[in-house]
N, C-alpha and C positions, 0 to 999 in steps of 0.2 A: 189706531192703525194709521200709519203714515202713507201718504200717496206720493210715490216717486215716479218720475219720468226718467228712464235710464237711456243714456245715449250710448253709442257704439264704443266710445272710449272707456266707459265703465264696463260694459258687457265683455269686452275683450279681456279684461282683467279676471274674469271668471275662469279663463282658460290658461292663465299664466301664473307665474310666481313673482311677478314684478311688484314694484312699489304700489301700495294701496290695493293689492289683490285681496287682502284680508277684509278691508272695509267693504270692498265691492261684494264679497261673498256674504257679508252680513245682510245685505239688501235682500237676499234670497230667503231670509227667514219668513215664516208665516205671519210675522208681525207687520209686514209691509204689503201694500198693494202696488205692483209694478206695472208700468204702462210705457208704450213707445208708439210712434207713428209706424205704420206698416212697412215703410221703406227701410226701417231699421234692419230687417232681415237681409236686404240687399247690401247694406253697409257692412254687415257682419260677414256675408259671403266674400266681399271684397277683402276684408281683413284676413280671413282664412286663406284666400288665394295668395295674398301677399306673403303670408307666413310660409306657404308651401313653396313659392318661388324662391324665397330666401333660405329655404332649407331648415326653417325653425320647426316645422312639422312635416310629416310625410303626407302624401295624398290621402291615405287611409285615416290618419289622425285628423286631418281637416274634415273629412266626411263624418267622422265620429263626433267632432265638435259641432258640426252643423246639426246632426241628429239630436245631440244633447240640448243645443240651444232651442230647438223646436219644442222640447219637453219642459222647458223652464217656465215658471209662472209669470210670464210677461204678456199682458193683454195688449194686442195690437189694434191700433185705431187707423182707419183710412185717412191718408194724408190729404185727399182732395178737399174735404170741408175745412181744413186748417190752412190751406194754401194762401188765401187772400190775407189772413191775419199774419201768417209767416212772412209774406212779402212786405207788408207794412212794417213789421218789426225789424226785418232785415234792413230796410232802408233807413229806419230810425236809428238802429244800432251800428250799422256798417258791417254787418256780418252776413254769412251765407244764408240763403233761404233754407237750405238743408238743416243747418243748426237751429234756425229760428222756428222750424216746425216743432222741435222739442219744446221750445219756449212757449209757443202758441198752445200746445197741448197742456203744458203745465198750467198756464193761465186758465184754460177752459175747465180743467179738472180741479182747479184750486189746489194744486199740488206743487211739488218742487222738482225741477229738473236737476238730476245729479250728474255731474260731469267730472272727468279726469283730464279735460282739455283746459289747461291753465289759462291759455290765451283767451279762450271763450269765456271762462268763468270771470276773469278780470274785467272784461267788458260788461258782463251782465251784472256783477255785484255792485257796479258803480252807476247803474242806469235805472230806468223806471220799472224794470222787471226783477229787481234784486230779491224781492220776497219769493220769487219763483225759482230760485237757483240755490244749489248747495254744492260745495266742493267735496269730492269723494273723501278726502282726508278728514272731513268734519262729520261724516256719517257715524252715528252712535250705534 
């Protein structure tokens, strides 16, 4: 069983038909253990609100997506115990503390953070946390 820490860029693809949606849906198979910092739910609310404002989804569709997300097998972890590590990683890599919370969780769980954020992935894959990251397009 693979341990994946999923970020919001990947989870958003569970609700769209855009590039890498198929790979993101593969993560939901019972063969994987999925994890995220608990603030992930706030990030996803922000995504759904943005889609509603842009007319991509209706308010009702956004609510349905929120309800569906709560039912998906993603174990949430409190971000507070990860905060100091994320802060140190963010300073080391020059990335946001928010993004580095996922990296810190991946290191703690000895898993890999899967992302569809190419800018973030390019930084991680060339740094000290490269073994803890995977590009969504490389998910098998």
